[in-house]
BAROKOL-805800 format. One record per residue (C-alpha): y, z, x. Coordinates in steps of 0.5 Angstrom, whole numbers, plus 500, padded with zeros to 3 digits. Last residue first. Example, Ala and Ser with C-alpha at 12.3 -4.5 7.8 and 13.67 -1.06 7.14 Angstrom:
498514527491516525
//
This chain:
489602251495606248503604250502598245503602239509606242513599243511598235514604233520603237521596234520598227525604228530599231529594225529600220536597217534590216538584219535584225528581223523584227518578229515582235516577240523575237525583237523583244526577247533579243533585246531583253538579252542585250545584244545578239546583234542588229538590236544592239546598235540602236539599243545601246543608243536608246539606253544611254539617252534614257539615262542608265541604271534602269535596265529595260526588260519588264518596264519595256514590255515583253514580260507583260504578254500582249493580250491576244485578240489584236495579235490574232486579228493580225494572223487573220489578216481582215478580208478585202473590201478595205472599208469592209475589212476595216469595219470587220476588224473593228467589230472583232476587237469589240467582240473580243472585249465585251465577250471576256471569256478569252480574257480569263474567267470560265477556266479552261477545263472542258475547252477542248481543242488541245494544241499540237493541231493534227486534229484540225490544222486549219484551226478556225473556230476564231477564238478557241480554234485559233487559241489552241489550249495548252494543257496544264489540267486547269488550262493553259492558253495557246497562240504565243505558245504554253509550255510542254515544248518538244525534246521530250526527255523531261517527261517522255510519257507526254499526256493525253491531249496537250503533252502528246501533241508536243509544241515546237520550242526545241524543249521548252519545259518550264511549263511542265515543271510547274511554276505556273503564270497567273493572268492579270484580268483585262479590263474593257471598261475604258469608255472612249469620251476622252478620245483615242484614235489620234494617239495611235500613230504616236505623236510628237509636239514641238510647236511651242503652243502645245506647251501651254495646253499641257500645262493648263491640263496638269493644273487641272490634274493636280486639282482633281475636282472633275474625278472620273470625268477629270481623269479621261481628260487628264489622259486625252491631254497626255495623248495629245501632248506627246512631248515625251514629258507630256506622255510621262506625265499623262501616264502618271495621271491615269495610273493614279486615277485607276478607272482602266484597271488591268490595261491601266496598270500596264499603261502606266508601266509603259509610260514609266518606261518611256519616261525614265526621268528617275522620279518618272520611273518611281511613279510608274512603278508605283502604278505598276505594283498597284495595278497588279502585273503578275505576282513575281514579275509584279513585285520585282518591278516594284523592288527595282523601281524602289532601289532606283527611286532611293529617296527615303520614302521611295525605299521604304515603299520599295521595301513594301512592295517587295514584301507584297510580292513575296507573300503573293508568290507564296499564295500563288504557289498554294493556289497552284498546288490546290488548283493542281489537285482540283483538276486532277479530281475533276479528270473526267468532268462532273459538271456542277449542276449547279452554278458557282456563285460569283466571288466578289473582291476583298481588300483588307487594311491592317493599321498598326502604326505604320500600314499592314496591307492585306490582299484578295479576301473573298466576298461572296456571290449569290446564294439563290442564284440557281435555286435552293433545296433546303434539307438541313443536310443539303444547305450544309453541303451547299455552304461547304462547297461554296467555301466559308472557311475552314469548313468542318461540316457535320451531320446527325440524322433521324429516326435513331441516329443515322449518319453524315460526315463532312471534312473527311477522314476514314474514307480516304480517297486515292490518288494516281495522277494522269500524265500532263507532264508530271502528275503526282503518284500517290495523291491522297484525296480526303473523303467528303460524304463519309459515314459510310466509311464507318471507323471515323476521323473528323476534318477541319478544313481549308479548301480544295473541291470535289463532286460539288453537291446538290446532284449528289443527294443526301438521303442517303449517304453519298455512295461508293465514291465518297464524294471528293476532297483536296487539302488545306488545314485541320486534322482529325477529331473523333467520330464513332457516333454514339451522340454522348461519345460524340461530346465526350471525345470532343471534350478536350479538343475544345470545339471552336474550330468545327463549330463555326459554320457546322454541327448538323442536327436533323430531327426524327425522334433521335434527333430531338433526343440528341438535341434535348440531352445537348441542351441541359449540359449548357454550362458544361460546354459541348453546346458552346461549339458554334453553329449548331444548325437545327433541322425541321423545326419542332412544332409542338414547342419544347425544343423551341423553348430549349433553344431560347433558354440556352441562349442565341436561338435563331429562326429560319423559315426556309428557301429564300432565307436559307439560301441568303443565310448560307451566302452571307456566311462570314458578314451575316453571320456575325457570330460574337455573341456565342450560343449559336443555334440556327433553327430551320423550319422547312418551307411547305410547297407554295401557298396558292395565289388568290386570283379567283377570290379576287374575282369574287370580291369584284362581283360582290363590290364592298361598301356594304362591308363583310366581304365574300357575299351570298353564301357569306350571309350578310348580317342584317343591314343597320350598320352601326359605326363602331370606334377604330384603332389607328396605328400612328406609331403609337395608338390613335383613338377613333376612325370609322369601322363597320358594325353588325346586326343580328348574329343568329339569323345566319345560322351558328356553329360554335366551337370556339374557333368557329365563333371567332371565325364568324365574327372575323367575317363580320368585321370587328374593326381590329382583326387579328384572330388568333387561336390555340388548340387542345390535345397537345397544342394544335394550331389556328391562325388569323391575319397572317405573316408566314404566307408572305404578304405581297398585297400590302397597303400599310393601314394608318388611313385606309386607302382600300386594299387592293386585290392579290389575296392575302392569306386566311386560316394559316396553321398549315402555312407555319406562322412566323409572323403575326398580322394586326388586321384592318379586314376585307373579305374572303371565303366567308366562313361557315362551311370552311370547317376548322378541325383541322387547319384550313385547306391549300387554298387558305381562306381568302384576305383583302387588305388593311394592314398592321404589321407583325407581332410574333408566333413561335407557338409552344403556348408559353411561346405565344405569351413571350411573343405578345409584348404589350401596348403596341399589340393592343388592337390585336387583342380587341376581339381576338385571342382564342384558347381551346380546351383538350388538356394542353389548352387548360394547362396553357390557360392556368399558367396564363392565369398564374402569370397575370401579374406579369402583364400579357393578360392584358392583351384583350379579348381572350376567348375561352373554349370548352368552358368548365361548369362545375369547376373541378379542372379549375379554369372557371375559377381562374377566370373569376380570380383573374378578372373581368370573367364572362360565361356565355352558354352556347347556340343563340348566346354565342351567336348573339354575343358576336354579332352584338360585340360593339353594340354591347360596348367592351370596357376601357378602364378595366382591361381584363376581358375573358369570354368564357364560352360554354358548349351547349347540352347543359344549358346554363342559367344566365351569366350577367348582362353585358356593360
//
């Protein structure tokens, strides 16, 4: 036991040592340097129970302490609530409360976060580390002085989290820690997780030192936090640590071994242990990384329990967590605690509308007060579509803003053309976007960040659109509230444009790649029994700076209309597919095949439609057409096991055994245990022995080892008036450049040609210029030589596939010792349009033999329309005797991937 309190020196500060743990007393040897330092320069007061401590903390006490050193965590127990209240009041009135000595060692036994919150701090328990720590290179918290402190030393410490950088006293260095049992070696510790912190609370201060072994550097820090100035000789001997009793989770708390050396002055050494090398420690200090600029502190407030932000707003959370310190409040009490803290958040994101409900009436005034005092409050995420229309007027009225509910639904929105409300930066935002929104109306146009684009004269035949931006309605508003700001983001979904405006309003700056991709819904299937299957696909992060293209808003308007058309097509195609499935179950394979083809022709040859079509055609014994359908499925999804197996069956039935075997072997590389494929492989081997095998010219070019990773995206066709304007087939120069003033009366074609691709403005871009940089017509080319509005994804942007084709052409040219024909290279680079393939053209209602006989004679005449289309695509001269054989050969060539 320590000696009783001696007579007090009136000119010295009073330090109260508070230690309440009765069954584990502090030892004199353990505290000798600390006690020596206090007694030599201050009056030492001691309290071993709460009643004694409360007498000292009474404002009318004869000798009130200037600092209280809380030496254990027993104070966190509910029975000590009155003492905690007294300590909080004592600190707020100008005192210093420092938690140290054994306080950090007791973390596994006590909940300390609620205690820190009583002092207005958001600190919480971190993890236990042994590492080398150095003084905060950006400066230690005032009024502490760095002079008596060790620049760096090694300690085993219980860290605390969520400490603002300006409150950190020591931070980790890049030096390796000793291999110490029970401690986690950690050298990339974030600044917000520190072993020592010191922060103001009203007129006083709160400190924390997490050293669990009583290192000498920590002794100096505790004395400095308590306001005790010491000389080197005041401290006497020190202690160092070795193993002792074990706490839960194998966290070790040391007992003490006396080190006979006098306390080593920090001017001579950076470490507290004689085991450390002085020169090495100096090098470690020089390597101490500088603290990054202060990260903003963001409070996310959501009072609904069913808000899975990590699922619905992954990009937003990613941007926040990489660039800000994020706290979350899921109940009113926690939110009010944050709003009462001396270190207020830099911005608050109100993620749902519960704050507008009567049961949270105490919170709303505090939010308004916070904003008027200089804070930023952003109403976003799910706030817009959970806001009760009946309470909206009163809610915005309390804020004093002229805002009211607008509309919800899809639209196109553009930045305020007059100016982006300060301090928001337009460089951090998309200039325009299309999407679903919950808008607000306002009588203050300057509050509008994004306004609704209203089309006055719809563009036709690539003419320029006439439109205006409504600055009395928008999905994003921003206004000053007293000394702070109020923002609103009325997202209908988690579009990237909404993520970026939310982050900008919060004051969080992000770097490219911080958001990452997001998953978007691609397809929904309703199964019997009520099961719903949703298919999501990744959408990559759209980088900034977003190019402000001259006709950006027109492109977004077209994209919005195109998205609506595609949605209608998808719904119609899914209906066809579902009906096809039902007909297939009934055994009506002809009707099933027609419905599957209808789905593919409506919404594009998606692999699921084509694989289903292939199996229906197999049932109809239309094997060559089934191969065509399966090939198209594999063209877009080379790993599709069902399509691969169905093409193998089709090829086997047409006696193309080598190609069928190749397909089965590729399938088994993906699914080695596929029993049906193993049986099929045996069947093919037996059939090959008959000697009646037929081969396509390209069958032997493909091997089982070939990698099928060159999947081609399904192109979306347009239903616009100009797309269907074919005219005389000759492309219109005006249309593909500045717009055709003749519109429907133009004799030339406004639709895409075989060597052009459609861009976001509806123009047709020259593929010879795009793929080969070699259009001989130059400026006279009727197609556009401009990729500004060409989508960044598409087969033309698939560098791997295009380079493979070019390399193969180069190899063949070297072997032949002559240039590879440009026309042939273009035909290989440009994917074959699906509408000219057998599955899309031939009638399903006749046998293969009947159809072949009809084609044999029809290819030389006008014949069926599908034959004329195929003949035109393959450029077959119907007057030649081998026209049909040529058609068959070219079909077979296109059945290989």
